[in-house]
mmCIF file as Biopython writes it, N, C-alpha, C and O atoms, coordinates in Angstrom:
data_model
#
loop_
_atom_site.group_PDB
_atom_site.id
_atom_site.type_symbol
_atom_site.label_atom_id
_atom_site.label_alt_id
_atom_site.label_comp_id
_atom_site.label_asym_id
_atom_site.label_entity_id
_atom_site.label_seq_id
_atom_site.pdbx_PDB_ins_code
_atom_site.Cartn_x
_atom_site.Cartn_y
_atom_site.Cartn_z
_atom_site.occupancy
_atom_site.B_iso_or_equiv
_atom_site.auth_seq_id
_atom_site.auth_asym_id
_atom_site.pdbx_PDB_model_num
ATOM 1   N N  . MET A ? 1  ? 25.543 25.238 -21.274 1.0 0.0 1  A 1 
ATOM 2   C CA . MET A ? 1  ? 25.460 24.146 -20.319 1.0 0.0 1  A 1 
ATOM 3   C C  . MET A ? 1  ? 24.160 23.395 -20.523 1.0 0.0 1  A 1 
ATOM 4   O O  . MET A ? 1  ? 23.100 23.998 -20.693 1.0 0.0 1  A 1 
ATOM 5   N N  . GLU A ? 2  ? 24.250 22.068 -20.505 1.0 0.0 2  A 1 
ATOM 6   C CA . GLU A ? 2  ? 23.087 21.223 -20.731 1.0 0.0 2  A 1 
ATOM 7   C C  . GLU A ? 2  ? 22.205 21.142 -19.494 1.0 0.0 2  A 1 
ATOM 8   O O  . GLU A ? 2  ? 22.690 21.162 -18.363 1.0 0.0 2  A 1 
ATOM 9   N N  . LYS A ? 3  ? 20.900 21.049 -19.732 1.0 0.0 3  A 1 
ATOM 10  C CA . LYS A ? 3  ? 19.956 20.882 -18.632 1.0 0.0 3  A 1 
ATOM 11  C C  . LYS A ? 3  ? 20.113 19.475 -18.054 1.0 0.0 3  A 1 
ATOM 12  O O  . LYS A ? 3  ? 20.209 18.511 -18.814 1.0 0.0 3  A 1 
ATOM 13  N N  . PRO A ? 4  ? 20.140 19.333 -16.704 1.0 0.0 4  A 1 
ATOM 14  C CA . PRO A ? 4  ? 20.331 18.000 -16.114 1.0 0.0 4  A 1 
ATOM 15  C C  . PRO A ? 4  ? 19.191 17.056 -16.479 1.0 0.0 4  A 1 
ATOM 16  O O  . PRO A ? 4  ? 18.024 17.442 -16.535 1.0 0.0 4  A 1 
ATOM 17  N N  . ASN A ? 5  ? 19.565 15.830 -16.719 1.0 0.0 5  A 1 
ATOM 18  C CA . ASN A ? 5  ? 18.612 14.780 -17.030 1.0 0.0 5  A 1 
ATOM 19  C C  . ASN A ? 5  ? 17.790 14.480 -15.776 1.0 0.0 5  A 1 
ATOM 20  O O  . ASN A ? 5  ? 18.318 14.536 -14.665 1.0 0.0 5  A 1 
ATOM 21  N N  . ASN A ? 6  ? 16.501 14.161 -15.944 1.0 0.0 6  A 1 
ATOM 22  C CA . ASN A ? 6  ? 15.653 13.840 -14.793 1.0 0.0 6  A 1 
ATOM 23  C C  . ASN A ? 6  ? 16.188 12.653 -14.013 1.0 0.0 6  A 1 
ATOM 24  O O  . ASN A ? 6  ? 16.083 12.627 -12.787 1.0 0.0 6  A 1 
ATOM 25  N N  . LYS A ? 7  ? 16.755 11.678 -14.690 1.0 0.0 7  A 1 
ATOM 26  C CA . LYS A ? 7  ? 17.297 10.505 -14.001 1.0 0.0 7  A 1 
ATOM 27  C C  . LYS A ? 7  ? 18.480 10.904 -13.121 1.0 0.0 7  A 1 
ATOM 28  O O  . LYS A ? 7  ? 18.588 10.486 -11.968 1.0 0.0 7  A 1 
ATOM 29  N N  . THR A ? 8  ? 19.356 11.716 -13.687 1.0 0.0 8  A 1 
ATOM 30  C CA . THR A ? 8  ? 20.530 12.168 -12.938 1.0 0.0 8  A 1 
ATOM 31  C C  . THR A ? 8  ? 20.109 12.989 -11.731 1.0 0.0 8  A 1 
ATOM 32  O O  . THR A ? 8  ? 20.627 12.790 -10.632 1.0 0.0 8  A 1 
ATOM 33  N N  . LEU A ? 9  ? 19.176 13.906 -11.925 1.0 0.0 9  A 1 
ATOM 34  C CA . LEU A ? 9  ? 18.686 14.743 -10.836 1.0 0.0 9  A 1 
ATOM 35  C C  . LEU A ? 9  ? 18.033 13.889 -9.748  1.0 0.0 9  A 1 
ATOM 36  O O  . LEU A ? 9  ? 18.242 14.132 -8.559  1.0 0.0 9  A 1 
ATOM 37  N N  . THR A ? 10 ? 17.254 12.903 -10.148 1.0 0.0 10 A 1 
ATOM 38  C CA . THR A ? 10 ? 16.608 12.010 -9.187  1.0 0.0 10 A 1 
ATOM 39  C C  . THR A ? 10 ? 17.648 11.228 -8.391  1.0 0.0 10 A 1 
ATOM 40  O O  . THR A ? 10 ? 17.506 11.073 -7.178  1.0 0.0 10 A 1 
ATOM 41  N N  . LEU A ? 11 ? 18.689 10.734 -9.053  1.0 0.0 11 A 1 
ATOM 42  C CA . LEU A ? 11 ? 19.746 9.997  -8.359  1.0 0.0 11 A 1 
ATOM 43  C C  . LEU A ? 11 ? 20.512 10.889 -7.385  1.0 0.0 11 A 1 
ATOM 44  O O  . LEU A ? 11 ? 20.834 10.463 -6.276  1.0 0.0 11 A 1 
ATOM 45  N N  . VAL A ? 12 ? 20.805 12.117 -7.790  1.0 0.0 12 A 1 
ATOM 46  C CA . VAL A ? 12 ? 21.538 13.033 -6.918  1.0 0.0 12 A 1 
ATOM 47  C C  . VAL A ? 12 ? 20.691 13.388 -5.693  1.0 0.0 12 A 1 
ATOM 48  O O  . VAL A ? 12 ? 21.186 13.358 -4.567  1.0 0.0 12 A 1 
ATOM 49  N N  . ILE A ? 13 ? 19.427 13.720 -5.910  1.0 0.0 13 A 1 
ATOM 50  C CA . ILE A ? 13 ? 18.548 14.056 -4.790  1.0 0.0 13 A 1 
ATOM 51  C C  . ILE A ? 13 ? 18.350 12.847 -3.886  1.0 0.0 13 A 1 
ATOM 52  O O  . ILE A ? 13 ? 18.400 12.975 -2.663  1.0 0.0 13 A 1 
ATOM 53  N N  . GLY A ? 14 ? 18.128 11.685 -4.469  1.0 0.0 14 A 1 
ATOM 54  C CA . GLY A ? 14 ? 17.965 10.456 -3.683  1.0 0.0 14 A 1 
ATOM 55  C C  . GLY A ? 14 ? 19.208 10.129 -2.874  1.0 0.0 14 A 1 
ATOM 56  O O  . GLY A ? 14 ? 19.112 9.709  -1.721  1.0 0.0 14 A 1 
ATOM 57  N N  . GLY A ? 15 ? 20.365 10.320 -3.472  1.0 0.0 15 A 1 
ATOM 58  C CA . GLY A ? 15 ? 21.622 10.070 -2.760  1.0 0.0 15 A 1 
ATOM 59  C C  . GLY A ? 15 ? 21.818 11.028 -1.595  1.0 0.0 15 A 1 
ATOM 60  O O  . GLY A ? 15 ? 22.268 10.627 -0.521  1.0 0.0 15 A 1 
ATOM 61  N N  . ALA A ? 16 ? 21.479 12.295 -1.810  1.0 0.0 16 A 1 
ATOM 62  C CA . ALA A ? 16 ? 21.614 13.291 -0.748  1.0 0.0 16 A 1 
ATOM 63  C C  . ALA A ? 16 ? 20.650 12.988 0.399   1.0 0.0 16 A 1 
ATOM 64  O O  . ALA A ? 16 ? 21.023 13.064 1.570   1.0 0.0 16 A 1 
ATOM 65  N N  . VAL A ? 17 ? 19.416 12.645 0.054   1.0 0.0 17 A 1 
ATOM 66  C CA . VAL A ? 17 ? 18.426 12.305 1.084   1.0 0.0 17 A 1 
ATOM 67  C C  . VAL A ? 17 ? 18.865 11.053 1.839   1.0 0.0 17 A 1 
ATOM 68  O O  . VAL A ? 17 ? 18.729 10.988 3.061   1.0 0.0 17 A 1 
ATOM 69  N N  . GLY A ? 18 ? 19.387 10.062 1.124   1.0 0.0 18 A 1 
ATOM 70  C CA . GLY A ? 18 ? 19.876 8.840  1.762   1.0 0.0 18 A 1 
ATOM 71  C C  . GLY A ? 18 ? 21.034 9.110  2.706   1.0 0.0 18 A 1 
ATOM 72  O O  . GLY A ? 18 ? 21.101 8.540  3.796   1.0 0.0 18 A 1 
ATOM 73  N N  . LEU A ? 19 ? 21.941 9.973  2.291   1.0 0.0 19 A 1 
ATOM 74  C CA . LEU A ? 19 ? 23.081 10.333 3.134   1.0 0.0 19 A 1 
ATOM 75  C C  . LEU A ? 19 ? 22.618 11.019 4.416   1.0 0.0 19 A 1 
ATOM 76  O O  . LEU A ? 19 ? 23.051 10.666 5.513   1.0 0.0 19 A 1 
ATOM 77  N N  . ILE A ? 20 ? 21.743 11.992 4.263   1.0 0.0 20 A 1 
ATOM 78  C CA . ILE A ? 20 ? 21.243 12.729 5.430   1.0 0.0 20 A 1 
ATOM 79  C C  . ILE A ? 20 ? 20.458 11.800 6.356   1.0 0.0 20 A 1 
ATOM 80  O O  . ILE A ? 20 ? 20.601 11.872 7.576   1.0 0.0 20 A 1 
ATOM 81  N N  . THR A ? 21 ? 19.640 10.939 5.782   1.0 0.0 21 A 1 
ATOM 82  C CA . THR A ? 21 ? 18.851 10.001 6.578   1.0 0.0 21 A 1 
ATOM 83  C C  . THR A ? 21 ? 19.749 9.018  7.316   1.0 0.0 21 A 1 
ATOM 84  O O  . THR A ? 21 ? 19.507 8.721  8.486   1.0 0.0 21 A 1 
ATOM 85  N N  . GLY A ? 22 ? 20.771 8.516  6.659   1.0 0.0 22 A 1 
ATOM 86  C CA . GLY A ? 22 ? 21.697 7.575  7.282   1.0 0.0 22 A 1 
ATOM 87  C C  . GLY A ? 22 ? 22.466 8.200  8.439   1.0 0.0 22 A 1 
ATOM 88  O O  . GLY A ? 22 ? 22.645 7.572  9.482   1.0 0.0 22 A 1 
ATOM 89  N N  . VAL A ? 23 ? 22.919 9.432  8.255   1.0 0.0 23 A 1 
ATOM 90  C CA . VAL A ? 23 ? 23.647 10.128 9.318   1.0 0.0 23 A 1 
ATOM 91  C C  . VAL A ? 23 ? 22.701 10.403 10.496  1.0 0.0 23 A 1 
ATOM 92  O O  . VAL A ? 23 ? 23.089 10.255 11.655  1.0 0.0 23 A 1 
ATOM 93  N N  . ALA A ? 24 ? 21.469 10.800 10.196  1.0 0.0 24 A 1 
ATOM 94  C CA . ALA A ? 24 ? 20.493 11.056 11.261  1.0 0.0 24 A 1 
ATOM 95  C C  . ALA A ? 24 ? 20.180 9.772  12.029  1.0 0.0 24 A 1 
ATOM 96  O O  . ALA A ? 24 ? 20.063 9.797  13.254  1.0 0.0 24 A 1 
ATOM 97  N N  . ALA A ? 25 ? 20.045 8.658  11.323  1.0 0.0 25 A 1 
ATOM 98  C CA . ALA A ? 25 ? 19.764 7.378  11.984  1.0 0.0 25 A 1 
ATOM 99  C C  . ALA A ? 25 ? 20.923 6.976  12.894  1.0 0.0 25 A 1 
ATOM 100 O O  . ALA A ? 25 ? 20.704 6.539  14.024  1.0 0.0 25 A 1 
ATOM 101 N N  . ALA A ? 26 ? 22.143 7.122  12.408  1.0 0.0 26 A 1 
ATOM 102 C CA . ALA A ? 26 ? 23.313 6.795  13.227  1.0 0.0 26 A 1 
ATOM 103 C C  . ALA A ? 26 ? 23.374 7.688  14.463  1.0 0.0 26 A 1 
ATOM 104 O O  . ALA A ? 26 ? 23.680 7.215  15.557  1.0 0.0 26 A 1 
ATOM 105 N N  . TYR A ? 27 ? 23.085 8.964  14.291  1.0 0.0 27 A 1 
ATOM 106 C CA . TYR A ? 27 ? 23.081 9.899  15.419  1.0 0.0 27 A 1 
ATOM 107 C C  . TYR A ? 27 ? 22.051 9.471  16.467  1.0 0.0 27 A 1 
ATOM 108 O O  . TYR A ? 27 ? 22.341 9.479  17.663  1.0 0.0 27 A 1 
ATOM 109 N N  . LEU A ? 28 ? 20.847 9.097  16.016  1.0 0.0 28 A 1 
ATOM 110 C CA . LEU A ? 28 ? 19.802 8.675  16.948  1.0 0.0 28 A 1 
ATOM 111 C C  . LEU A ? 28 ? 20.186 7.397  17.692  1.0 0.0 28 A 1 
ATOM 112 O O  . LEU A ? 28 ? 19.910 7.266  18.884  1.0 0.0 28 A 1 
ATOM 113 N N  . ILE A ? 29 ? 20.817 6.459  16.995  1.0 0.0 29 A 1 
ATOM 114 C CA . ILE A ? 29 ? 21.267 5.222  17.645  1.0 0.0 29 A 1 
ATOM 115 C C  . ILE A ? 29 ? 22.300 5.541  18.716  1.0 0.0 29 A 1 
ATOM 116 O O  . ILE A ? 29 ? 22.230 5.023  19.831  1.0 0.0 29 A 1 
ATOM 117 N N  . ILE A ? 30 ? 23.257 6.393  18.376  1.0 0.0 30 A 1 
ATOM 118 C CA . ILE A ? 30 ? 24.302 6.779  19.336  1.0 0.0 30 A 1 
ATOM 119 C C  . ILE A ? 30 ? 23.689 7.478  20.548  1.0 0.0 30 A 1 
ATOM 120 O O  . ILE A ? 30 ? 24.025 7.161  21.689  1.0 0.0 30 A 1 
ATOM 121 N N  . GLN A ? 31 ? 22.797 8.421  20.301  1.0 0.0 31 A 1 
ATOM 122 C CA . GLN A ? 31 ? 22.165 9.155  21.404  1.0 0.0 31 A 1 
ATOM 123 C C  . GLN A ? 31 ? 21.367 8.224  22.310  1.0 0.0 31 A 1 
ATOM 124 O O  . GLN A ? 31 ? 21.424 8.347  23.533  1.0 0.0 31 A 1 
ATOM 125 N N  . ASN A ? 32 ? 20.625 7.298  21.717  1.0 0.0 32 A 1 
ATOM 126 C CA . ASN A ? 32 ? 19.819 6.364  22.492  1.0 0.0 32 A 1 
ATOM 127 C C  . ASN A ? 32 ? 20.699 5.464  23.358  1.0 0.0 32 A 1 
ATOM 128 O O  . ASN A ? 32 ? 20.387 5.236  24.527  1.0 0.0 32 A 1 
ATOM 129 N N  . ARG A ? 33 ? 21.784 4.957  22.800  1.0 0.0 33 A 1 
ATOM 130 C CA . ARG A ? 33 ? 22.700 4.089  23.558  1.0 0.0 33 A 1 
ATOM 131 C C  . ARG A ? 33 ? 23.367 4.856  24.694  1.0 0.0 33 A 1 
ATOM 132 O O  . ARG A ? 33 ? 23.521 4.326  25.794  1.0 0.0 33 A 1 
ATOM 133 N N  . GLU A ? 34 ? 23.766 6.105  24.433  1.0 0.0 34 A 1 
ATOM 134 C CA . GLU A ? 34 ? 24.399 6.907  25.479  1.0 0.0 34 A 1 
ATOM 135 C C  . GLU A ? 34 ? 23.411 7.232  26.596  1.0 0.0 34 A 1 
ATOM 136 O O  . GLU A ? 34 ? 23.774 7.231  27.772  1.0 0.0 34 A 1 
ATOM 137 N N  . ARG A ? 35 ? 22.166 7.507  26.226  1.0 0.0 35 A 1 
ATOM 138 C CA . ARG A ? 35 ? 21.142 7.835  27.218  1.0 0.0 35 A 1 
ATOM 139 C C  . ARG A ? 35 ? 20.866 6.640  28.118  1.0 0.0 35 A 1 
ATOM 140 O O  . ARG A ? 35 ? 20.645 6.794  29.320  1.0 0.0 35 A 1 
ATOM 141 N N  . LEU A ? 36 ? 20.879 5.451  27.532  1.0 0.0 36 A 1 
ATOM 142 C CA . LEU A ? 36 ? 20.628 4.230  28.298  1.0 0.0 36 A 1 
ATOM 143 C C  . LEU A ? 36 ? 21.879 3.737  29.018  1.0 0.0 36 A 1 
ATOM 144 O O  . LEU A ? 36 ? 21.798 2.838  29.855  1.0 0.0 36 A 1 
ATOM 145 N N  . GLY A ? 37 ? 23.024 4.314  28.701  1.0 0.0 37 A 1 
ATOM 146 C CA . GLY A ? 37 ? 24.268 3.888  29.325  1.0 0.0 37 A 1 
ATOM 147 C C  . GLY A ? 37 ? 24.749 2.545  28.828  1.0 0.0 37 A 1 
ATOM 148 O O  . GLY A ? 37 ? 25.491 1.854  29.526  1.0 0.0 37 A 1 
ATOM 149 N N  . GLU A ? 38 ? 24.340 2.165  27.639  1.0 0.0 38 A 1 
ATOM 150 C CA . GLU A ? 38 ? 24.740 0.882  27.049  1.0 0.0 38 A 1 
ATOM 151 C C  . GLU A ? 38 ? 25.903 1.107  26.095  1.0 0.0 38 A 1 
ATOM 152 O O  . GLU A ? 38 ? 26.073 2.199  25.551  1.0 0.0 38 A 1 
ATOM 153 N N  . PRO A ? 39 ? 26.707 0.057  25.895  1.0 0.0 39 A 1 
ATOM 154 C CA . PRO A ? 39 ? 27.800 0.196  24.920  1.0 0.0 39 A 1 
ATOM 155 C C  . PRO A ? 39 ? 27.242 0.320  23.501  1.0 0.0 39 A 1 
ATOM 156 O O  . PRO A ? 39 ? 26.168 -0.191 23.186  1.0 0.0 39 A 1 
ATOM 157 N N  . LEU A ? 40 ? 27.997 1.006  22.668  1.0 0.0 40 A 1 
ATOM 158 C CA . LEU A ? 40 ? 27.582 1.208  21.282  1.0 0.0 40 A 1 
ATOM 159 C C  . LEU A ? 40 ? 27.911 -0.038 20.474  1.0 0.0 40 A 1 
ATOM 160 O O  . LEU A ? 40 ? 28.969 -0.130 19.851  1.0 0.0 40 A 1 
ATOM 161 N N  . LYS A ? 41 ? 26.989 -0.995 20.493  1.0 0.0 41 A 1 
ATOM 162 C CA . LYS A ? 41 ? 27.187 -2.248 19.783  1.0 0.0 41 A 1 
ATOM 163 C C  . LYS A ? 41 ? 25.822 -2.701 19.260  1.0 0.0 41 A 1 
ATOM 164 O O  . LYS A ? 41 ? 24.856 -2.801 20.017  1.0 0.0 41 A 1 
ATOM 165 N N  . LEU A ? 42 ? 25.759 -2.971 17.963  1.0 0.0 42 A 1 
ATOM 166 C CA . LEU A ? 42 ? 24.512 -3.446 17.376  1.0 0.0 42 A 1 
ATOM 167 C C  . LEU A ? 42 ? 24.480 -4.971 17.428  1.0 0.0 42 A 1 
ATOM 168 O O  . LEU A ? 42 ? 25.449 -5.642 17.074  1.0 0.0 42 A 1 
ATOM 169 N N  . THR A ? 43 ? 23.362 -5.493 17.870  1.0 0.0 43 A 1 
ATOM 170 C CA . THR A ? 43 ? 23.201 -6.950 17.925  1.0 0.0 43 A 1 
ATOM 171 C C  . THR A ? 43 ? 22.639 -7.440 16.602  1.0 0.0 43 A 1 
ATOM 172 O O  . THR A ? 43 ? 22.282 -6.647 15.731  1.0 0.0 43 A 1 
ATOM 173 N N  . ARG A ? 44 ? 22.564 -8.762 16.465  1.0 0.0 44 A 1 
ATOM 174 C CA . ARG A ? 44 ? 21.952 -9.330 15.263  1.0 0.0 44 A 1 
ATOM 175 C C  . ARG A ? 44 ? 20.492 -8.907 15.144  1.0 0.0 44 A 1 
ATOM 176 O O  . ARG A ? 44 ? 20.001 -8.624 14.051  1.0 0.0 44 A 1 
ATOM 177 N N  . ASN A ? 45 ? 19.811 -8.868 16.284  1.0 0.0 45 A 1 
ATOM 178 C CA . ASN A ? 45 ? 18.408 -8.443 16.266  1.0 0.0 45 A 1 
ATOM 179 C C  . ASN A ? 45 ? 18.276 -6.993 15.804  1.0 0.0 45 A 1 
ATOM 180 O O  . ASN A ? 45 ? 17.383 -6.661 15.025  1.0 0.0 45 A 1 
ATOM 181 N N  . ASP A ? 46 ? 19.165 -6.141 16.288  1.0 0.0 46 A 1 
ATOM 182 C CA . ASP A ? 46 ? 19.151 -4.748 15.847  1.0 0.0 46 A 1 
ATOM 183 C C  . ASP A ? 46 ? 19.380 -4.667 14.332  1.0 0.0 46 A 1 
ATOM 184 O O  . ASP A ? 46 ? 18.680 -3.936 13.630  1.0 0.0 46 A 1 
ATOM 185 N N  . GLY A ? 47 ? 20.339 -5.405 13.849  1.0 0.0 47 A 1 
ATOM 186 C CA . GLY A ? 47 ? 20.619 -5.422 12.414  1.0 0.0 47 A 1 
ATOM 187 C C  . GLY A ? 47 ? 19.457 -5.936 11.599  1.0 0.0 47 A 1 
ATOM 188 O O  . GLY A ? 47 ? 19.159 -5.405 10.529  1.0 0.0 47 A 1 
ATOM 189 N N  . ALA A ? 48 ? 18.792 -6.976 12.102  1.0 0.0 48 A 1 
ATOM 190 C CA . ALA A ? 48 ? 17.632 -7.527 11.402  1.0 0.0 48 A 1 
ATOM 191 C C  . ALA A ? 48 ? 16.485 -6.516 11.357  1.0 0.0 48 A 1 
ATOM 192 O O  . ALA A ? 48 ? 15.827 -6.361 10.328  1.0 0.0 48 A 1 
ATOM 193 N N  . LYS A ? 49 ? 16.250 -5.829 12.479  1.0 0.0 49 A 1 
ATOM 194 C CA . LYS A ? 49 ? 15.189 -4.815 12.515  1.0 0.0 49 A 1 
ATOM 195 C C  . LYS A ? 49 ? 15.476 -3.688 11.522  1.0 0.0 49 A 1 
ATOM 196 O O  . LYS A ? 49 ? 14.599 -3.258 10.773  1.0 0.0 49 A 1 
ATOM 197 N N  . ILE A ? 50 ? 16.717 -3.227 11.537  1.0 0.0 50 A 1 
ATOM 198 C CA . ILE A ? 50 ? 17.095 -2.146 10.626  1.0 0.0 50 A 1 
ATOM 199 C C  . ILE A ? 50 ? 16.980 -2.608 9.176   1.0 0.0 50 A 1 
ATOM 200 O O  . ILE A ? 50 ? 16.458 -1.883 8.329   1.0 0.0 50 A 1 
ATOM 201 N N  . GLY A ? 51 ? 17.465 -3.810 8.895   1.0 0.0 51 A 1 
ATOM 202 C CA . GLY A ? 51 ? 17.392 -4.347 7.529   1.0 0.0 51 A 1 
ATOM 203 C C  . GLY A ? 51 ? 15.967 -4.510 7.038   1.0 0.0 51 A 1 
ATOM 204 O O  . GLY A ? 51 ? 15.660 -4.178 5.893   1.0 0.0 51 A 1 
ATOM 205 N N  . MET A ? 52 ? 15.094 -5.020 7.895   1.0 0.0 52 A 1 
ATOM 206 C CA . MET A ? 52 ? 13.692 -5.185 7.503   1.0 0.0 52 A 1 
ATOM 207 C C  . MET A ? 52 ? 13.015 -3.829 7.304   1.0 0.0 52 A 1 
ATOM 208 O O  . MET A ? 52 ? 12.189 -3.668 6.406   1.0 0.0 52 A 1 
ATOM 209 N N  . GLY A ? 53 ? 13.365 -2.865 8.139   1.0 0.0 53 A 1 
ATOM 210 C CA . GLY A ? 53 ? 12.813 -1.523 7.978   1.0 0.0 53 A 1 
ATOM 211 C C  . GLY A ? 53 ? 13.241 -0.889 6.663   1.0 0.0 53 A 1 
ATOM 212 O O  . GLY A ? 53 ? 12.441 -0.254 5.978   1.0 0.0 53 A 1 
ATOM 213 N N  . ILE A ? 54 ? 14.513 -1.069 6.319   1.0 0.0 54 A 1 
ATOM 214 C CA . ILE A ? 54 ? 15.019 -0.526 5.059   1.0 0.0 54 A 1 
ATOM 215 C C  . ILE A ? 54 ? 14.352 -1.215 3.873   1.0 0.0 54 A 1 
ATOM 216 O O  . ILE A ? 54 ? 13.967 -0.556 2.907   1.0 0.0 54 A 1 
ATOM 217 N N  . ALA A ? 55 ? 14.215 -2.537 3.943   1.0 0.0 55 A 1 
ATOM 218 C CA . ALA A ? 55 ? 13.572 -3.281 2.852   1.0 0.0 55 A 1 
ATOM 219 C C  . ALA A ? 55 ? 12.125 -2.827 2.677   1.0 0.0 55 A 1 
ATOM 220 O O  . ALA A ? 55 ? 11.663 -2.646 1.551   1.0 0.0 55 A 1 
ATOM 221 N N  . THR A ? 56 ? 11.411 -2.643 3.782   1.0 0.0 56 A 1 
ATOM 222 C CA . THR A ? 56 ? 10.018 -2.184 3.717   1.0 0.0 56 A 1 
ATOM 223 C C  . THR A ? 56 ? 9.947  -0.788 3.119   1.0 0.0 56 A 1 
ATOM 224 O O  . THR A ? 56 ? 9.097  -0.508 2.273   1.0 0.0 56 A 1 
ATOM 225 N N  . PHE A ? 57 ? 10.844 0.086  3.562   1.0 0.0 57 A 1 
ATOM 226 C CA . PHE A ? 57 ? 10.874 1.447  3.035   1.0 0.0 57 A 1 
ATOM 227 C C  . PHE A ? 57 ? 11.144 1.445  1.525   1.0 0.0 57 A 1 
ATOM 228 O O  . PHE A ? 57 ? 10.471 2.150  0.774   1.0 0.0 57 A 1 
ATOM 229 N N  . LEU A ? 58 ? 12.126 0.654  1.081   1.0 0.0 58 A 1 
ATOM 230 C CA . LEU A ? 58 ? 12.449 0.602  -0.341  1.0 0.0 58 A 1 
ATOM 231 C C  . LEU A ? 58 ? 11.288 0.047  -1.164  1.0 0.0 58 A 1 
ATOM 232 O O  . LEU A ? 58 ? 11.054 0.497  -2.286  1.0 0.0 58 A 1 
ATOM 233 N N  . LYS A ? 59 ? 10.562 -0.924 -0.616  1.0 0.0 59 A 1 
ATOM 234 C CA . LYS A ? 59 ? 9.373  -1.462 -1.303  1.0 0.0 59 A 1 
ATOM 235 C C  . LYS A ? 59 ? 8.326  -0.364 -1.459  1.0 0.0 59 A 1 
ATOM 236 O O  . LYS A ? 59 ? 7.718  -0.222 -2.520  1.0 0.0 59 A 1 
ATOM 237 N N  . MET A ? 60 ? 8.122  0.408  -0.398  1.0 0.0 60 A 1 
ATOM 238 C CA . MET A ? 60 ? 7.150  1.505  -0.459  1.0 0.0 60 A 1 
ATOM 239 C C  . MET A ? 60 ? 7.559  2.537  -1.509  1.0 0.0 60 A 1 
ATOM 240 O O  . MET A ? 60 ? 6.719  3.033  -2.260  1.0 0.0 60 A 1 
ATOM 241 N N  . VAL A ? 61 ? 8.839  2.852  -1.556  1.0 0.0 61 A 1 
ATOM 242 C CA . VAL A ? 61 ? 9.322  3.828  -2.550  1.0 0.0 61 A 1 
ATOM 243 C C  . VAL A ? 61 ? 9.149  3.263  -3.957  1.0 0.0 61 A 1 
ATOM 244 O O  . VAL A ? 61 ? 8.719  3.976  -4.864  1.0 0.0 61 A 1 
ATOM 245 N N  . ALA A ? 62 ? 9.482  1.989  -4.144  1.0 0.0 62 A 1 
ATOM 246 C CA . ALA A ? 62 ? 9.365  1.368  -5.461  1.0 0.0 62 A 1 
ATOM 247 C C  . ALA A ? 62 ? 7.914  1.310  -5.931  1.0 0.0 62 A 1 
ATOM 248 O O  . ALA A ? 62 ? 7.650  1.367  -7.132  1.0 0.0 62 A 1 
ATOM 249 N N  . ASP A ? 63 ? 6.980  1.198  -5.003  1.0 0.0 63 A 1 
ATOM 250 C CA . ASP A ? 63 ? 5.562  1.121  -5.352  1.0 0.0 63 A 1 
ATOM 251 C C  . ASP A ? 63 ? 4.929  2.500  -5.557  1.0 0.0 63 A 1 
ATOM 252 O O  . ASP A ? 63 ? 3.761  2.584  -5.936  1.0 0.0 63 A 1 
ATOM 253 N N  . THR A ? 64 ? 5.672  3.574  -5.315  1.0 0.0 64 A 1 
ATOM 254 C CA . THR A ? 64 ? 5.150  4.910  -5.481  1.0 0.0 64 A 1 
ATOM 255 C C  . THR A ? 64 ? 4.763  5.153  -6.945  1.0 0.0 64 A 1 
ATOM 256 O O  . THR A ? 64 ? 5.548  4.894  -7.857  1.0 0.0 64 A 1 
ATOM 257 N N  . GLY A ? 65 ? 3.565  5.644  -7.147  1.0 0.0 65 A 1 
ATOM 258 C CA . GLY A ? 65 ? 3.107  5.952  -8.488  1.0 0.0 65 A 1 
ATOM 259 C C  . GLY A ? 65 ? 2.454  4.796  -9.224  1.0 0.0 65 A 1 
ATOM 260 O O  . GLY A ? 65 ? 1.956  4.970  -10.337 1.0 0.0 65 A 1 
ATOM 261 N N  . LYS A ? 66 ? 2.452  3.613  -8.610  1.0 0.0 66 A 1 
ATOM 262 C CA . LYS A ? 66 ? 1.778  2.483  -9.259  1.0 0.0 66 A 1 
ATOM 263 C C  . LYS A ? 66 ? 0.277  2.594  -9.038  1.0 0.0 66 A 1 
ATOM 264 O O  . LYS A ? 66 ? -0.170 3.008  -7.969  1.0 0.0 66 A 1 
ATOM 265 N N  . PRO A ? 67 ? -0.500 2.223  -10.053 1.0 0.0 67 A 1 
ATOM 266 C CA . PRO A ? 67 ? -1.962 2.297  -9.911  1.0 0.0 67 A 1 
ATOM 267 C C  . PRO A ? 67 ? -2.492 1.262  -8.941  1.0 0.0 67 A 1 
ATOM 268 O O  . PRO A ? 67 ? -3.699 1.192  -8.711  1.0 0.0 67 A 1 
#
């Protein structure tokens, strides 16, 4: 059996972390809405906040290891 390529291993680990993070984020959104007694509906502002947070996070990850 061949040793896994570093790229493949990085993609698999990144995908698993992304999946777990996404499920955790959805769980937190649901819990917060239920606690507040609000309907489970994301507004445009909520979507924009989440999108900007994801973009910022991805920029930080992309800049990892740069001098």
